[in-house]
C-alpha positions, 0 to 999 in steps of 0.5 A: 378156821382153826381145827383145834378150836372147832374140835374143842367146842364140840368134843372134850379133850382127851385129858378131860375124857380121861378125868371123867373116866377116873370119876366113874372108875376110881383107881387104875382098873383095866378094861379086862378087870371091869369086864371080869367083875361084870361077868362075875356079878352076872354069874353070881345071880345064878338063883334066877335060872329057869326050869323049863325053857323053850327056844325058837330055832325057826326063822319065824316069831312063835306064840306059845301056850303051855299045859301042865298039872297044877295042884292035881288039875290040868291047866293051860297058860298062854301066851308067850311070844318068842322071836326067831333064835330066842329063848323064853323061860315058861316055867320058873320053878323046878319041874314036878311034872314029868310031862309038859304040853306045848302048843305053838302057832305062827303069827297067822295063828296056824299051829306049827306043832303036831300034837295029839293031846287036846287042851283048851286055849283062848285068843288072848292071854289066859290061864285055864283050869281043866281040859275038858269041854273047851268049846262048851266053856267058851274056850278053843280046843287045841292039840298040844305036843306032849314033852317027856322031861324024863323027870328032870327038874330042868328042861329046854325044848327046842322048836325047829322047822320040823318039830315033832 
């Protein structure tokens, strides 16, 4: 069997491969030029940055709920699932509240943050107005950690194995 023939049946020749690339990338663009253009286009999309991000620096998947003041009322929202060594944007607008509240559990539902501010959560995705009388309103009371953002408009919180 002729090896040149078997290769050409399953794989295009180098000449055909180059001509296909020229169709995709007309002109003489180097790989560095293409990568630079791609990087520049991603950086120019700078308007879509997050204002409050939570990064999970543990080795476990974490489920996260967030509490904050919305229209002068306390509100909790959940759930965000954050993989190990990943970050999630939980508030996309510039921060207007100095304090943000976080509640995080492992995949078994055990709290992994030791908070002192009682707020409401639910087992499934939720958005709850008010933090009082959680049980009477059909919700679960949970202890959230208070994060002081020092009145910054952007903040990143890092969940570690020994978070406060």
